C-alpha positions as CSV (number, residue, x, y, z in Angstrom):
1,X,-5.0,10.1,-7.3
2,X,-2.9,9.6,-10.7
3,X,-4.4,6.9,-11.4
4,X,-7.8,9.0,-11.0
5,X,-6.8,11.6,-13.2
6,X,-5.5,8.9,-16.0
7,X,-8.4,7.7,-15.8
8,X,-10.3,10.9,-15.9
9,X,-7.9,11.8,-19.5
10,X,-9.1,8.3,-20.5
11,X,-13.2,9.1,-20.1
12,X,-12.2,12.7,-21.4
13,X,-10.6,11.1,-24.9
14,X,-13.0,7.9,-25.4
15,X,-15.9,10.5,-25.0
16,X,-14.0,12.6,-28.0
17,X,-13.3,9.3,-30.4
18,X,-16.9,8.0,-30.3
19,X,-20.8,9.0,-31.5
20,X,-22.0,11.5,-28.9
21,X,-25.4,10.1,-30.0
22,X,-24.5,7.4,-28.1
23,X,-22.6,8.4,-25.2
24,X,-23.4,9.6,-22.0
25,X,-21.9,10.4,-18.6
26,X,-23.0,9.3,-15.2
27,X,-21.7,11.1,-12.2
28,X,-22.9,10.5,-8.6
29,X,-21.4,10.5,-4.8
30,X,-23.3,8.7,-1.7
31,X,-22.2,6.8,1.2
32,X,-20.6,3.1,1.3
33,X,-20.4,0.5,4.6
34,X,-17.7,-1.7,4.3
35,X,-17.0,-5.3,5.6
36,X,-13.8,-4.2,7.4
37,X,-12.0,-8.2,7.2
38,X,-9.3,-9.0,9.9
39,X,-9.2,-5.4,11.6
40,X,-12.9,-5.6,12.1
41,X,-12.0,-9.5,13.9
42,X,-9.1,-7.8,15.6
43,X,-11.1,-5.0,17.3
44,X,-13.7,-8.2,18.3
45,X,-11.6,-10.1,19.9
46,X,-9.2,-7.7,21.4
47,X,-12.4,-6.7,23.3
48,X,-13.1,-10.1,24.3
49,X,-9.2,-10.8,25.7
50,X,-9.8,-7.5,27.9
51,X,-13.8,-8.2,29.6
52,X,-12.0,-11.7,30.2
53,X,-9.3,-10.8,32.0
54,X,-10.2,-7.5,33.7
55,X,-10.4,-7.4,37.4
56,X,-14.1,-7.7,39.0
57,X,-13.3,-3.9,40.6
58,X,-11.8,-2.2,37.8
59,X,-13.2,0.1,35.2
60,X,-13.1,0.2,31.9
61,X,-14.3,1.9,28.9
62,X,-14.7,0.0,26.1
63,X,-14.8,1.8,22.4
64,X,-13.8,-0.2,20.4
65,X,-15.2,0.6,16.9
66,X,-15.3,-2.0,13.3
67,X,-14.5,0.3,10.0
68,X,-17.4,0.3,7.9
69,X,-18.9,3.6,7.4
70,X,-17.7,5.3,4.8
71,X,-18.7,7.3,1.2
72,X,-17.8,7.1,-1.9
73,X,-17.9,9.5,-5.4
74,X,-17.6,8.2,-9.2
75,X,-18.1,9.2,-12.5
76,X,-18.4,6.8,-15.6
77,X,-18.9,6.9,-19.4
78,X,-21.6,4.9,-21.1
79,X,-22.1,3.3,-24.7
80,X,-24.5,2.9,-25.6
81,X,-24.9,0.5,-28.7
82,X,-28.5,-0.6,-28.5
83,X,-31.0,1.3,-27.2
84,X,-31.4,-0.9,-23.9
85,X,-27.5,-1.9,-23.3
86,X,-24.6,0.2,-22.6
87,X,-20.9,-0.9,-21.5
88,X,-19.3,1.5,-19.5
89,X,-15.8,2.9,-18.4
90,X,-16.2,4.0,-14.2
91,X,-13.6,4.9,-11.7
92,X,-14.1,7.2,-8.6
93,X,-12.8,7.2,-4.9
94,X,-14.1,5.3,-1.5
95,X,-13.1,6.2,1.7
96,X,-13.6,4.7,4.9
97,X,-12.0,5.4,8.4
98,X,-12.4,4.7,12.1
99,X,-11.1,5.6,15.5
100,X,-11.2,2.8,18.2
101,X,-9.9,2.9,21.6
102,X,-9.8,1.0,24.9
103,X,-9.2,2.1,28.8
104,X,-8.8,0.8,31.8
105,X,-6.8,1.4,34.7
106,X,-4.4,-1.1,34.6
107,X,-1.2,1.2,34.0
108,X,-3.5,4.0,33.2
109,X,-3.7,2.2,30.0
110,X,-4.9,3.2,27.1
111,X,-4.9,2.3,23.3
112,X,-6.3,3.9,20.4
113,X,-5.9,2.7,16.4
114,X,-6.7,5.5,13.9
115,X,-7.0,3.2,10.4
116,X,-8.0,4.9,7.2
117,X,-8.3,2.9,3.8
118,X,-9.3,4.0,0.7
119,X,-9.6,3.0,-3.3
120,X,-10.0,4.1,-6.8
121,X,-11.8,1.1,-8.5
122,X,-11.3,1.1,-12.3
123,X,-14.4,-1.0,-13.5
124,X,-15.4,-2.5,-17.0
125,X,-19.5,-3.1,-16.4
126,X,-22.7,-3.9,-18.7
127,X,-25.5,-1.9,-18.3
128,X,-29.5,-3.2,-19.2
129,X,-31.8,-0.3,-19.0
130,X,-35.8,-1.2,-19.1
131,X,-38.4,1.3,-20.0
132,X,-41.2,1.7,-16.8
133,X,-43.2,4.6,-18.4
134,X,-42.3,7.9,-20.2
135,X,-40.4,9.2,-17.6
136,X,-38.9,6.5,-15.7
137,X,-36.2,3.5,-16.1
138,X,-35.1,0.6,-14.3
139,X,-31.2,0.0,-14.6
140,X,-29.4,-3.1,-13.6
141,X,-25.2,-3.1,-14.2
142,X,-22.9,-5.9,-13.9
143,X,-19.2,-5.7,-13.8
144,X,-15.1,-5.9,-12.8
145,X,-12.0,-4.6,-12.7
146,X,-9.2,-3.7,-10.0
147,X,-9.4,-1.7,-6.2
148,X,-6.1,0.1,-6.3
149,X,-6.2,1.0,-2.8
150,X,-4.3,2.8,-0.1
151,X,-4.0,2.4,3.8
152,X,-2.9,4.7,6.8
153,X,-2.6,3.8,9.6
154,X,-2.0,5.7,13.1
155,X,-2.0,4.2,16.5
156,X,-1.4,5.2,20.3
157,X,-0.4,3.7,23.6
158,X,-0.4,5.1,26.6
159,X,0.3,4.5,29.6
160,X,2.7,4.9,32.8
161,X,4.9,2.5,31.7
162,X,6.7,2.5,28.1
163,X,4.1,5.0,26.2
164,X,4.0,4.9,22.1
165,X,2.8,6.7,19.5
166,X,3.0,6.5,16.1
167,X,2.2,5.6,12.2
168,X,2.1,3.0,9.8
169,X,2.7,3.7,5.9
170,X,2.4,0.6,4.2
171,X,2.6,1.4,0.4
172,X,-0.5,0.9,-2.0
173,X,-2.0,-2.8,-3.2
174,X,-4.3,-3.3,-5.9
175,X,-6.9,-6.0,-5.7
176,X,-9.0,-7.7,-8.1
177,X,-12.7,-7.0,-7.2
178,X,-16.5,-7.4,-8.8
179,X,-19.4,-5.2,-8.6
180,X,-23.3,-5.4,-9.3
181,X,-26.1,-3.4,-8.4
182,X,-30.0,-2.1,-9.5
183,X,-30.8,1.8,-9.6
184,X,-33.6,3.8,-11.4
185,X,-33.6,6.9,-13.5
186,X,-35.9,9.8,-13.6
187,X,-35.9,12.0,-17.1
188,X,-35.8,15.7,-16.6
189,X,-34.8,16.5,-20.0
190,X,-33.7,15.0,-23.4
191,X,-29.9,15.3,-21.8
192,X,-30.3,15.1,-18.7
193,X,-31.7,12.5,-15.7
194,X,-31.7,11.9,-11.7
195,X,-30.2,8.7,-10.8
196,X,-31.1,6.5,-8.1
197,X,-28.8,3.3,-7.3
198,X,-27.5,0.5,-4.7
199,X,-24.6,-1.7,-5.0
200,X,-22.7,-4.3,-3.8
201,X,-19.1,-4.6,-4.5
202,X,-16.6,-7.7,-3.9
203,X,-12.5,-6.6,-3.1
204,X,-9.8,-8.6,-0.5
205,X,-6.8,-7.5,0.2
206,X,-3.9,-8.8,1.7
207,X,-0.2,-8.1,2.0
208,X,0.2,-3.5,3.1
209,X,3.3,-3.3,3.7
210,X,5.4,-0.3,4.3
211,X,7.5,1.7,6.7
212,X,6.6,2.9,10.6
213,X,8.1,6.0,12.2
214,X,6.9,7.0,16.1
215,X,8.0,7.8,19.6
216,X,8.7,5.1,22.2
217,X,9.0,5.6,25.8
218,X,9.8,9.4,24.1
219,X,12.6,7.9,22.1
220,X,12.4,7.9,18.2
221,X,12.4,4.9,16.2
222,X,11.5,3.7,12.5
223,X,11.1,0.4,10.8
224,X,10.9,-0.6,6.6
225,X,8.8,-3.6,5.5
226,X,6.3,-3.9,8.2
227,X,3.1,-5.8,7.9
228,X,0.0,-6.3,9.6
229,X,-0.3,-9.6,11.2
230,X,-3.3,-11.5,12.3
231,X,-3.2,-14.7,15.0
232,X,-5.1,-16.5,17.5
233,X,-4.2,-15.5,21.1
234,X,-3.9,-18.9,22.6
235,X,-6.1,-19.8,20.0
236,X,-9.1,-18.6,21.4
237,X,-8.6,-14.5,20.6
238,X,-8.1,-13.3,17.4
239,X,-5.1,-10.2,17.6
240,X,-3.6,-8.3,14.8
241,X,0.0,-6.7,15.4
242,X,2.3,-5.1,13.1
243,X,5.7,-6.7,12.2
244,X,8.8,-6.9,10.8
245,X,8.9,-10.5,11.0
246,X,5.6,-12.5,11.8
247,X,4.9,-13.1,15.6
248,X,6.2,-16.6,16.9
249,X,5.5,-17.5,20.4
250,X,3.7,-20.0,22.6
251,X,0.5,-17.4,22.3
252,X,0.1,-16.9,18.9
253,X,-1.5,-19.3,16.7
254,X,-2.6,-19.2,13.3
255,X,-0.5,-16.4,12.2
256,X,-1.3,-15.3,8.6
257,X,-0.7,-11.4,7.0
258,X,-4.4,-9.7,7.7
259,X,-6.7,-9.0,5.2
260,X,-8.9,-5.8,4.7
261,X,-12.1,-6.1,3.0
262,X,-13.7,-3.3,0.1
263,X,-16.3,-5.8,0.3
264,X,-20.0,-3.7,0.9
265,X,-22.5,-2.1,-0.4
266,X,-23.4,2.1,-1.6
267,X,-26.6,3.8,-2.1
268,X,-25.2,6.5,-4.2
269,X,-27.1,9.5,-6.3
270,X,-26.8,10.9,-9.6
271,X,-27.4,12.6,-13.1
272,X,-26.5,10.7,-16.4
273,X,-26.1,13.2,-18.8
274,X,-26.2,12.3,-23.0
275,X,-23.9,13.8,-24.8
């Protein structure tokens, strides 16, 4: 959150320094959807594998949900260098989480994974405003910058043999990304407008790395510098797992560090204030 406050402080400084008649501030809030990346591939692969090997008389519960829906909020400082064009400095916060689980009768086995992926974007963008009557404006924008990302990852394996639960706490990662969108504005007064927009976003994050801790069969265990890897199990099923070293063996093929994807879409509503 330190980065968010720094961006807010910079926006305040710029607001004071720039001519007030050329500056406006946008505030928005809404929903977002992430593609999820290799985590989602791993959920699908794990589900496919279990369905293929499960016994014909065995019952099971498949709830391997994918990382996707979330929320986002943001603020943007705009400098209008002409009636139709403005350059913006944008930041905010976006977050998505999910709980995935799979349960089968074999050894009373149940696995639950709960990742939470969040990011603070810091973007510079170019905006174009097109009047559409007395009250309405069409706004298009495109920009690029960085996404300062954080991942929290909980896991729980229930079993009559070797139950295991814990948390992986990787360090934050920063990824370069881009964003573009279109929206409309409705003027309420000289200083205030309502805004609605839809945007697309691209950002991919690889290399989350950090410590883990948990309880394995009743014994506390911990480690450092663990990475989430994705591999093809028997060359057919994408699987993910947290390891201190890249997994190796006859069943592990095409091993690589897993990528989490912030790429997706968002729909937000808010206000724009002319200062």
